[in-house]
Z-matrix of the N, CA and C atoms (Angstrom, degrees):
N
C 1 1.442
C 2 1.525 1 108.73
N 3 1.296 2 116.76 1 133.98
C 4 1.465 3 122.14 2 -177.19
C 5 1.525 4 109.60 3 -96.86
N 6 1.323 5 116.51 4 126.23
C 7 1.456 6 121.88 5 -179.63
C 8 1.520 7 109.76 6 -99.65
N 9 1.323 8 115.57 7 145.40
C 10 1.455 9 119.44 8 174.31
C 11 1.519 10 108.93 9 -80.47
N 12 1.300 11 116.00 10 166.41
C 13 1.466 12 121.02 11 -178.76
C 14 1.518 13 111.17 12 -61.23
N 15 1.323 14 116.70 13 -40.25
C 16 1.460 15 118.78 14 -177.91
C 17 1.522 16 110.52 15 -70.02
N 18 1.339 17 119.18 16 -36.46
C 19 1.459 18 119.24 17 178.21
C 20 1.516 19 111.18 18 -69.18
N 21 1.338 20 117.59 19 -33.20
C 22 1.466 21 119.65 20 173.89
C 23 1.514 22 110.05 21 -63.40
N 24 1.339 23 116.43 22 -43.80
C 25 1.460 24 120.59 23 178.59
C 26 1.515 25 110.79 24 -59.36
N 27 1.337 26 117.55 25 -48.04
C 28 1.456 27 121.21 26 -178.08
C 29 1.524 28 110.23 27 -64.23
N 30 1.329 29 117.58 28 -37.91
C 31 1.461 30 120.70 29 176.76
C 32 1.512 31 111.95 30 -63.15
N 33 1.314 32 117.33 31 -46.31
C 34 1.469 33 121.38 32 179.05
C 35 1.519 34 109.80 33 -65.18
N 36 1.325 35 116.84 34 -41.15
C 37 1.456 36 120.86 35 179.20
C 38 1.524 37 110.56 36 -62.34
N 39 1.324 38 117.12 37 -41.55
C 40 1.458 39 121.32 38 177.67
C 41 1.524 40 110.87 39 -62.09
N 42 1.331 41 116.79 40 -43.69
C 43 1.462 42 119.98 41 177.09
C 44 1.519 43 111.37 42 -60.01
N 45 1.308 44 116.82 43 -42.17
C 46 1.469 45 120.74 44 178.42
C 47 1.524 46 110.88 45 -61.78
N 48 1.326 47 116.48 46 -40.54
C 49 1.457 48 119.83 47 -178.71
C 50 1.521 49 111.20 48 -66.39
N 51 1.342 50 116.57 49 -41.04
C 52 1.458 51 119.48 50 179.81
C 53 1.520 52 111.86 51 -74.07
N 54 1.311 53 117.30 52 -32.22
C 55 1.457 54 120.55 53 -177.72
C 56 1.521 55 111.56 54 -72.12
N 57 1.313 56 117.33 55 -24.96
C 58 1.451 57 120.28 56 179.55
C 59 1.513 58 111.40 57 80.14
N 60 1.296 59 114.47 58 -163.38
C 61 1.454 60 118.99 59 -173.68
C 62 1.511 61 113.25 60 -77.27
N 63 1.316 62 120.25 61 -3.02
C 64 1.461 63 122.02 62 179.36
C 65 1.517 64 110.90 63 -60.31
N 66 1.323 65 116.76 64 -35.81
C 67 1.447 66 120.51 65 -175.38
C 68 1.516 67 113.88 66 -95.41
N 69 1.319 68 117.19 67 5.21
C 70 1.449 69 118.45 68 179.09
C 71 1.514 70 109.05 69 -66.18
N 72 1.303 71 115.09 70 139.42
C 73 1.453 72 119.03 71 -172.48
C 74 1.508 73 111.69 72 -103.62
N 75 1.306 74 113.50 73 174.01
C 76 1.457 75 120.34 74 177.33
C 77 1.523 76 110.79 75 -72.21
N 78 1.337 77 118.52 76 -15.56
C 79 1.464 78 120.56 77 -177.95
C 80 1.523 79 112.61 78 -93.84
N 81 1.334 80 118.09 79 15.12
C 82 1.451 81 119.77 80 175.16
C 83 1.520 82 108.28 81 -66.03
N 84 1.310 83 115.49 82 119.51
C 85 1.458 84 120.13 83 -178.15
C 86 1.519 85 110.32 84 -77.57
N 87 1.326 86 116.50 85 147.92
C 88 1.466 87 118.91 86 171.57
C 89 1.530 88 109.68 87 -61.21
N 90 1.314 89 115.36 88 158.79
C 91 1.467 90 121.03 89 -178.45
C 92 1.524 91 112.01 90 -53.56
N 93 1.329 92 117.54 91 -42.95
C 94 1.472 93 121.48 92 -177.15
C 95 1.531 94 111.30 93 -59.08
N 96 1.324 95 117.79 94 -49.89
C 97 1.467 96 120.95 95 -178.53
C 98 1.530 97 110.99 96 -70.29
N 99 1.323 98 117.50 97 -33.08
C 100 1.468 99 120.33 98 178.17
C 101 1.527 100 110.60 99 -63.73
N 102 1.331 101 115.95 100 -46.38
C 103 1.471 102 119.60 101 177.85
C 104 1.524 103 110.81 102 -63.87
N 105 1.326 104 116.13 103 -39.49
C 106 1.468 105 120.84 104 179.23
C 107 1.525 106 109.76 105 -60.92
N 108 1.328 107 117.45 106 -47.54
C 109 1.463 108 121.68 107 179.80
C 110 1.531 109 110.57 108 -60.33
N 111 1.325 110 116.90 109 -39.38
C 112 1.462 111 120.74 110 -176.47
C 113 1.527 112 112.97 111 -73.83
N 114 1.338 113 118.16 112 0.94
C 115 1.461 114 121.32 113 171.00
C 116 1.527 115 110.98 114 -78.89
N 117 1.329 116 116.22 115 -15.90
C 118 1.467 117 119.52 116 177.84
C 119 1.526 118 109.68 117 -62.84
N 120 1.317 119 115.44 118 155.08
C 121 1.459 120 121.43 119 175.96
C 122 1.517 121 108.69 120 -93.30
N 123 1.329 122 116.15 121 152.43
C 124 1.457 123 121.75 122 177.31
C 125 1.523 124 108.07 123 -137.65
N 126 1.317 125 115.73 124 144.23
C 127 1.465 126 120.65 125 175.11
C 128 1.522 127 106.08 126 -92.50
N 129 1.334 128 116.95 127 113.90
C 130 1.461 129 120.17 128 -175.15
C 131 1.527 130 111.62 129 -82.69
N 132 1.315 131 116.26 130 -174.42
C 133 1.472 132 121.33 131 -175.63
C 134 1.520 133 113.77 132 -64.22
N 135 1.334 134 117.45 133 -21.15
C 136 1.470 135 120.79 134 178.67
C 137 1.527 136 111.38 135 -93.57
N 138 1.333 137 117.31 136 13.89
C 139 1.465 138 123.63 137 -177.75
C 140 1.516 139 113.29 138 59.65
N 141 1.326 140 116.18 139 31.07
C 142 1.456 141 121.62 140 172.47
C 143 1.521 142 107.55 141 -100.85
N 144 1.320 143 116.44 142 140.37
C 145 1.455 144 121.33 143 177.90
C 146 1.526 145 107.66 144 -97.43
N 147 1.324 146 115.04 145 118.37
C 148 1.466 147 121.30 146 -177.70
C 149 1.521 148 109.12 147 -137.59
N 150 1.335 149 117.34 148 157.50
C 151 1.464 150 118.84 149 174.54
C 152 1.528 151 110.51 150 -62.50
N 153 1.312 152 116.85 151 144.01
C 154 1.463 153 120.48 152 178.60
C 155 1.518 154 110.30 153 -55.62
N 156 1.345 155 117.41 154 -37.58
C 157 1.466 156 120.14 155 -179.71
C 158 1.532 157 110.98 156 -57.90
N 159 1.335 158 118.21 157 -38.15
C 160 1.469 159 120.95 158 175.59
C 161 1.522 160 110.71 159 -70.04
N 162 1.314 161 115.93 160 -39.45
C 163 1.465 162 122.78 161 -178.80
C 164 1.525 163 110.73 162 -59.34
N 165 1.323 164 117.30 163 -45.48
C 166 1.459 165 119.51 164 -176.69
C 167 1.516 166 112.18 165 -80.74
N 168 1.309 167 117.87 166 -17.48
C 169 1.461 168 120.19 167 -179.90
C 170 1.532 169 112.43 168 -93.67
N 171 1.337 170 118.08 169 2.67
C 172 1.460 171 120.14 170 177.69
C 173 1.525 172 110.69 171 -61.24
N 174 1.322 173 117.24 172 -35.02
C 175 1.453 174 122.40 173 175.70
C 176 1.525 175 108.23 174 -138.06
N 177 1.335 176 116.48 175 73.33
C 178 1.460 177 118.18 176 -175.57
C 179 1.527 178 111.43 177 -66.01
N 180 1.333 179 117.05 178 135.59
C 181 1.453 180 119.74 179 178.30
C 182 1.523 181 110.71 180 -75.49
N 183 1.318 182 116.16 181 152.51
C 184 1.449 183 121.00 182 173.00
C 185 1.515 184 107.00 183 -87.24
N 186 1.306 185 117.28 184 123.53
C 187 1.451 186 119.83 185 -176.26
C 188 1.518 187 111.16 186 -145.84
N 189 1.309 188 114.91 187 146.86
C 190 1.457 189 120.81 188 171.22
C 191 1.511 190 109.32 189 -107.46
N 192 1.323 191 116.28 190 8.20
C 193 1.449 192 122.08 191 -176.94
C 194 1.522 193 109.56 192 -66.98
N 195 1.312 194 115.95 193 156.63
C 196 1.459 195 120.22 194 179.73
C 197 1.527 196 112.11 195 -79.32
N 198 1.324 197 117.36 196 -6.83
C 199 1.459 198 120.53 197 179.43
C 200 1.517 199 110.23 198 -90.68
N 201 1.320 200 115.74 199 145.85
C 202 1.462 201 120.89 200 177.00
C 203 1.523 202 109.27 201 -78.96
N 204 1.325 203 116.20 202 167.31
C 205 1.459 204 121.18 203 176.45
C 206 1.522 205 110.19 204 -60.92
N 207 1.339 206 117.40 205 -35.15
C 208 1.461 207 120.71 206 178.18
C 209 1.526 208 111.01 207 -65.29
N 210 1.337 209 117.29 208 -41.50
C 211 1.462 210 120.38 209 179.26
C 212 1.528 211 111.02 210 -66.82
N 213 1.331 212 117.30 211 -39.20
C 214 1.463 213 119.95 212 176.88
C 215 1.524 214 110.58 213 -64.05
N 216 1.322 215 116.14 214 -38.31
C 217 1.464 216 119.45 215 177.04
C 218 1.520 217 110.75 216 -63.40
N 219 1.330 218 117.20 217 -37.66
C 220 1.468 219 120.92 218 178.44
C 221 1.533 220 111.48 219 -63.78
N 222 1.330 221 117.09 220 -34.06
C 223 1.471 222 119.66 221 175.53
C 224 1.530 223 109.16 222 -62.07
N 225 1.338 224 116.01 223 -44.14
C 226 1.469 225 119.94 224 176.68
C 227 1.526 226 110.78 225 -61.52
N 228 1.328 227 117.05 226 -45.13
C 229 1.467 228 121.35 227 -176.38
C 230 1.521 229 111.42 228 -63.67
N 231 1.323 230 117.26 229 -46.26
C 232 1.458 231 119.78 230 -172.29
C 233 1.526 232 114.54 231 -95.94
N 234 1.333 233 119.04 232 -37.07
C 235 1.467 234 119.77 233 -177.72
C 236 1.527 235 113.08 234 -85.99
N 237 1.302 236 117.23 235 -27.66
C 238 1.463 237 120.79 236 -178.65
C 239 1.529 238 111.65 237 -111.36
N 240 1.308 239 116.96 238 20.19
C 241 1.464 240 124.99 239 177.69
C 242 1.529 241 113.09 240 53.81
N 243 1.326 242 116.48 241 31.88
C 244 1.460 243 120.46 242 176.09
C 245 1.518 244 112.79 243 -61.98
N 246 1.325 245 116.52 244 -23.34
C 247 1.468 246 120.89 245 178.69
C 248 1.522 247 111.16 246 -60.46
N 249 1.323 248 116.84 247 -26.02
C 250 1.464 249 120.06 248 -177.47
C 251 1.524 250 112.63 249 -68.97
N 252 1.336 251 117.09 250 -20.97
C 253 1.467 252 120.20 251 -176.80
C 254 1.527 253 113.72 252 -110.60
N 255 1.327 254 117.71 253 -2.13
C 256 1.464 255 120.13 254 179.44
C 257 1.524 256 110.37 255 -75.43
N 258 1.322 257 115.75 256 117.20
C 259 1.468 258 120.11 257 178.52
C 260 1.527 259 108.16 258 -85.78
N 261 1.340 260 114.45 259 86.35
C 262 1.461 261 119.58 260 -175.40
C 263 1.525 262 112.91 261 -118.92
N 264 1.330 263 117.53 262 2.56
C 265 1.466 264 120.47 263 -177.67
C 266 1.530 265 110.48 264 -110.85
N 267 1.340 266 117.26 265 110.60
C 268 1.461 267 120.94 266 -179.24
C 269 1.527 268 112.23 267 -81.54
N 270 1.318 269 114.33 268 151.58
C 271 1.465 270 120.91 269 173.52
C 272 1.519 271 107.78 270 -143.16
N 273 1.330 272 115.79 271 123.75
C 274 1.454 273 120.47 272 -179.97
C 275 1.516 274 109.35 273 -89.86
N 276 1.333 275 114.83 274 124.21
C 277 1.463 276 120.96 275 178.96
C 278 1.525 277 110.30 276 -79.00
N 279 1.320 278 115.71 277 171.18
C 280 1.467 279 121.69 278 -179.46
C 281 1.533 280 111.50 279 -60.43
N 282 1.349 281 117.75 280 -32.18
C 283 1.465 282 120.34 281 -179.31
C 284 1.527 283 112.87 282 -81.80
N 285 1.336 284 117.28 283 2.37
C 286 1.461 285 121.38 284 176.62
C 287 1.522 286 114.95 285 94.66
N 288 1.328 287 117.56 286 -12.57
C 289 1.462 288 119.02 287 177.99
C 290 1.527 289 109.81 288 -75.18
N 291 1.311 290 114.86 289 153.56
C 292 1.458 291 120.71 290 -178.15
C 293 1.518 292 109.14 291 -115.42
N 294 1.307 293 115.93 292 128.17
C 295 1.462 294 123.02 293 174.61
C 296 1.524 295 107.66 294 -110.05
N 297 1.316 296 116.52 295 146.63
C 298 1.455 297 121.94 296 -179.91
C 299 1.517 298 109.55 297 -111.40
N 300 1.328 299 116.42 298 138.16
C 301 1.463 300 121.92 299 -174.42
C 302 1.523 301 111.55 300 -127.30
N 303 1.323 302 114.15 301 149.11
C 304 1.466 303 122.10 302 171.08
C 305 1.525 304 107.79 303 -91.32
N 306 1.322 305 118.30 304 160.01
C 307 1.466 306 120.49 305 -178.76
C 308 1.529 307 114.67 306 -58.70
N 309 1.324 308 117.64 307 -25.68
C 310 1.464 309 120.09 308 -178.40
C 311 1.524 310 113.58 309 -100.47
N 312 1.337 311 117.37 310 1.22
C 313 1.467 312 120.30 311 177.19
C 314 1.522 313 110.04 312 -68.60
N 315 1.327 314 114.54 313 158.12
C 316 1.465 315 118.96 314 170.75
C 317 1.520 316 106.44 315 -74.83
N 318 1.313 317 115.50 316 117.72
C 319 1.464 318 120.28 317 -176.32
C 320 1.525 319 110.33 318 -84.45
N 321 1.335 320 117.20 319 149.79
C 322 1.465 321 120.65 320 -175.93
C 323 1.533 322 112.58 321 -67.54
N 324 1.299 323 114.97 322 151.56
C 325 1.469 324 121.97 323 -179.31
C 326 1.525 325 112.03 324 -62.50
N 327 1.350 326 116.27 325 -32.79
C 328 1.460 327 118.43 326 -176.84
C 329 1.537 328 113.73 327 -80.90
N 330 1.323 329 117.75 328 0.90
C 331 1.462 330 121.14 329 176.11
C 332 1.526 331 108.71 330 -81.77
N 333 1.313 332 116.31 331 134.94
C 334 1.464 333 120.03 332 -177.72
C 335 1.530 334 110.94 333 -62.46
N 336 1.304 335 114.46 334 154.67
C 337 1.466 336 120.97 335 179.46
C 338 1.528 337 110.80 336 -62.13
N 339 1.332 338 115.76 337 -36.59
C 340 1.463 339 121.22 338 179.20
C 341 1.533 340 111.13 339 -61.42
N 342 1.342 341 117.06 340 -44.14
C 343 1.463 342 121.50 341 179.59
C 344 1.525 343 110.45 342 -67.84
N 345 1.313 344 117.21 343 -41.40
C 346 1.460 345 120.25 344 178.48
C 347 1.526 346 110.48 345 -60.55
N 348 1.325 347 116.27 346 -43.33
C 349 1.466 348 120.97 347 179.62
C 350 1.530 349 110.06 348 -62.69
N 351 1.331 350 117.70 349 -44.22
C 352 1.457 351 121.75 350 179.25
C 353 1.531 352 110.43 351 -58.98
N 354 1.321 353 116.68 352 -49.05
C 355 1.459 354 121.55 353 -177.96
C 356 1.528 355 110.92 354 -61.01
N 357 1.309 356 117.58 355 -40.21
C 358 1.470 357 122.25 356 -178.94
C 359 1.535 358 113.10 357 -73.63
N 360 1.334 359 117.28 358 -29.86
C 361 1.472 360 119.73 359 -170.89
C 362 1.523 361 115.33 360 -104.73
N 363 1.318 362 119.72 361 -17.14
C 364 1.459 363 119.81 362 -172.20
C 365 1.532 364 112.41 363 -64.98
N 366 1.323 365 118.38 364 -41.60
C 367 1.464 366 118.58 365 -178.79
C 368 1.527 367 113.09 366 -69.38
N 369 1.334 368 120.37 367 -45.68
C 370 1.469 369 118.01 368 175.89
C 371 1.532 370 112.40 369 -56.92
N 372 1.318 371 117.12 370 -36.75
C 373 1.473 372 119.80 371 177.93
C 374 1.524 373 111.56 372 -70.23
N 375 1.332 374 116.68 373 -40.88
C 376 1.463 375 120.91 374 176.95
C 377 1.527 376 110.02 375 -61.87
N 378 1.306 377 117.03 376 -43.61
C 379 1.468 378 121.51 377 179.27
C 380 1.527 379 110.53 378 -60.91
N 381 1.317 380 117.23 379 -41.12
C 382 1.471 381 120.89 380 178.77
C 383 1.530 382 110.44 381 -61.31
N 384 1.326 383 117.55 382 -39.81
C 385 1.464 384 120.88 383 178.78
C 386 1.526 385 111.21 384 -68.98
N 387 1.314 386 116.88 385 -38.34
C 388 1.467 387 120.92 386 179.24
C 389 1.535 388 110.00 387 -66.22
N 390 1.324 389 116.71 388 -42.20
C 391 1.465 390 120.65 389 -179.45
C 392 1.524 391 112.51 390 -62.70
N 393 1.329 392 117.55 391 -25.51
C 394 1.465 393 121.14 392 178.10
C 395 1.529 394 111.50 393 -100.26
N 396 1.330 395 117.03 394 12.05
C 397 1.470 396 122.85 395 179.49
C 398 1.525 397 112.78 396 55.76
N 399 1.301 398 116.65 397 33.29
C 400 1.463 399 121.33 398 177.67
C 401 1.533 400 107.75 399 -90.79
N 402 1.333 401 115.92 400 78.02
C 403 1.459 402 121.81 401 -171.04
C 404 1.526 403 112.47 402 -69.80
N 405 1.298 404 117.95 403 -32.53
C 406 1.461 405 120.28 404 178.99
C 407 1.533 406 110.88 405 -63.24
N 408 1.317 407 116.56 406 -44.58
C 409 1.468 408 120.37 407 178.50
C 410 1.526 409 110.50 408 -70.69
N 411 1.339 410 117.26 409 -37.60
C 412 1.471 411 120.41 410 177.11
C 413 1.529 412 109.77 411 -60.16
N 414 1.337 413 116.88 412 -43.91
C 415 1.471 414 120.23 413 176.94
C 416 1.531 415 111.13 414 -61.84
N 417 1.320 416 117.30 415 -37.55
C 418 1.470 417 120.52 416 178.62
C 419 1.531 418 110.38 417 -64.19
N 420 1.334 419 117.48 418 -40.43
C 421 1.468 420 120.39 419 176.81
C 422 1.535 421 110.34 420 -62.90
N 423 1.328 422 116.76 421 -43.20
C 424 1.467 423 120.34 422 179.84
C 425 1.533 424 110.13 423 -64.53
N 426 1.342 425 116.80 424 -42.84
C 427 1.474 426 120.27 425 176.86
C 428 1.527 427 110.61 426 -57.90
N 429 1.320 428 116.62 427 -42.76
C 430 1.472 429 120.87 428 -179.23
C 431 1.530 430 110.52 429 -65.55
N 432 1.333 431 117.52 430 -36.61
C 433 1.463 432 120.66 431 178.08
C 434 1.534 433 110.36 432 -66.61
N 435 1.335 434 116.75 433 -41.05
C 436 1.471 435 120.60 434 176.63
C 437 1.527 436 109.82 435 -62.71
N 438 1.324 437 116.36 436 -43.47
C 439 1.469 438 121.20 437 178.05
C 440 1.529 439 110.38 438 -61.08
N 441 1.323 440 117.60 439 -42.68
C 442 1.458 441 122.52 440 178.70
C 443 1.534 442 109.91 441 -58.81
N 444 1.337 443 116.28 442 -44.81
C 445 1.459 444 119.87 443 179.87
C 446 1.525 445 111.64 444 -63.23
N 447 1.317 446 116.33 445 -44.02
C 448 1.470 447 120.10 446 179.82
C 449 1.525 448 111.53 447 -64.28
N 450 1.319 449 116.54 448 -38.43
C 451 1.462 450 121.07 449 -176.66
C 452 1.529 451 112.11 450 -74.68
N 453 1.322 452 118.38 451 -37.94
C 454 1.462 453 120.54 452 -172.48
C 455 1.533 454 113.81 453 -113.92
N 456 1.333 455 117.09 454 3.86
C 457 1.460 456 120.51 455 -176.98
C 458 1.509 457 115.41 456 -81.80
N 459 1.301 458 117.84 457 -3.39
C 460 1.464 459 119.98 458 178.89
C 461 1.513 460 111.49 459 83.81
N 462 1.313 461 115.00 460 -174.30
C 463 1.464 462 120.96 461 -174.17
C 464 1.519 463 113.23 462 -89.19
N 465 1.320 464 118.80 463 -3.82
C 466 1.462 465 120.63 464 -175.24
C 467 1.528 466 112.61 465 -105.75
N 468 1.323 467 116.52 466 29.58
C 469 1.456 468 119.39 467 175.76
C 470 1.514 469 108.91 468 -69.96
N 471 1.341 470 117.02 469 145.89
C 472 1.467 471 117.81 470 176.98
C 473 1.523 472 109.62 471 -65.08
N 474 1.313 473 115.06 472 141.58
C 475 1.461 474 117.76 473 -179.51
C 476 1.520 475 109.38 474 -77.42
N 477 1.308 476 114.79 475 145.42
C 478 1.459 477 120.63 476 176.17
C 479 1.519 478 106.12 477 -101.19
N 480 1.341 479 117.35 478 133.35
C 481 1.457 480 118.39 479 -178.64
C 482 1.524 481 110.84 480 -62.38
N 483 1.310 482 115.59 481 135.97
C 484 1.463 483 120.31 482 178.65
C 485 1.519 484 109.44 483 -81.10
N 486 1.312 485 116.22 484 164.30
C 487 1.463 486 121.42 485 176.99
C 488 1.522 487 109.84 486 -60.24
N 489 1.332 488 116.46 487 -39.69
C 490 1.460 489 120.66 488 -179.47
C 491 1.527 490 110.63 489 -62.90
N 492 1.328 491 117.19 490 -39.80
C 493 1.466 492 120.53 491 179.59
C 494 1.528 493 110.37 492 -66.00
N 495 1.308 494 117.11 493 -41.66
C 496 1.466 495 120.83 494 179.84
C 497 1.528 496 110.12 495 -65.32
N 498 1.338 497 117.04 496 -43.50
C 499 1.463 498 120.86 497 178.17
C 500 1.527 499 109.96 498 -63.96
N 501 1.340 500 116.56 499 -41.14
C 502 1.460 501 120.77 500 177.89
C 503 1.521 502 112.16 501 -60.77
N 504 1.324 503 117.36 502 -42.32
C 505 1.468 504 120.93 503 178.27
C 506 1.520 505 110.00 504 -64.21
N 507 1.332 506 117.07 505 -41.65
C 508 1.461 507 121.12 506 178.93
C 509 1.532 508 110.28 507 -62.33
N 510 1.335 509 117.62 508 -45.45
C 511 1.469 510 121.44 509 -179.49
C 512 1.524 511 110.34 510 -63.24
N 513 1.343 512 117.13 511 -42.81
C 514 1.462 513 120.88 512 178.13
C 515 1.526 514 110.77 513 -60.66
N 516 1.321 515 117.04 514 -44.67
C 517 1.463 516 121.45 515 178.77
C 518 1.530 517 109.86 516 -61.61
N 519 1.337 518 117.14 517 -43.29
C 520 1.460 519 122.51 518 179.71
C 521 1.527 520 110.15 519 -61.00
N 522 1.335 521 117.19 520 -46.92
C 523 1.463 522 121.35 521 -179.43
C 524 1.526 523 110.72 522 -62.85
N 525 1.343 524 116.79 523 -43.74
C 526 1.465 525 119.87 524 179.16
C 527 1.522 526 111.66 525 -63.68
N 528 1.314 527 116.94 526 -36.17
C 529 1.463 528 120.95 527 178.03
C 530 1.524 529 110.57 528 -65.17
N 531 1.335 530 116.89 529 -45.22
C 532 1.465 531 120.98 530 179.09
C 533 1.532 532 110.37 531 -63.18
N 534 1.341 533 116.50 532 -45.03
C 535 1.466 534 119.78 533 178.98
C 536 1.521 535 111.29 534 -62.28
N 537 1.317 536 116.41 535 -38.67
C 538 1.463 537 120.10 536 178.35
C 539 1.515 538 111.60 537 -61.62
N 540 1.326 539 117.30 538 -43.44
C 541 1.468 540 121.12 539 177.95
C 542 1.528 541 110.97 540 -67.42
N 543 1.324 542 117.62 541 -37.99
C 544 1.460 543 121.82 542 -179.61
C 545 1.527 544 110.27 543 -64.16
N 546 1.340 545 117.34 544 -47.30
C 547 1.464 546 120.18 545 -177.21
C 548 1.521 547 112.54 546 -71.56
N 549 1.298 548 119.46 547 -20.92
C 550 1.465 549 121.66 548 175.35
C 551 1.522 550 110.56 549 -69.96
N 552 1.331 551 117.41 550 -28.01
C 553 1.454 552 122.43 551 -176.58
C 554 1.526 553 113.23 552 -85.51
N 555 1.316 554 119.01 553 -15.84
C 556 1.473 555 121.96 554 -179.09
C 557 1.540 556 108.08 555 -78.04
N 558 1.327 557 116.39 556 122.01
C 559 1.474 558 118.19 557 178.88
C 560 1.533 559 110.37 558 -69.79
N 561 1.303 560 114.93 559 140.19
C 562 1.461 561 120.43 560 178.79
C 563 1.536 562 108.07 561 -93.66
N 564 1.339 563 116.35 562 121.21
C 565 1.460 564 119.73 563 -179.55
C 566 1.526 565 109.51 564 -98.74
N 567 1.314 566 115.00 565 148.28
C 568 1.458 567 120.65 566 -179.87
C 569 1.490 568 111.24 567 -96.85
């Protein structure tokens, strides 16, 4: 039986949850870096580009563990070489379409040598920084990967909600809540 990448991830994640903290590794990222990494975009099995945070929350596991879903995902990425299959590197073809590649994919001939080298080397370098707890440099690598996606991902990247949009939604919800309470208090006359 052939498993998809996401079902392998969910299976490994389930094993980690049942195994408990005995199997937690030295490469467990702090919450801050885990959330930062999960801001990256990934091309999922349906060829949709979505934030990793959405990707891993499609089927969130039930856990009482002290680790967040992002930290558990990082265990999969770094301890089980999940990074090798994450299609997070965009490449725009001559016709304008964008294809997404994993570090171990066969990269297209028309991709520059510099880009191929970056895609092949960024994760081993990031892993080396994580293993030495050099979080500032690890964050810089993640920032550069996000920048790479924004620069080469084409015009159809999913939009990220701005702070203003989030504040606007909160204010709208607040106003609707107040109006709801106000109209409940008005007596209805016949």
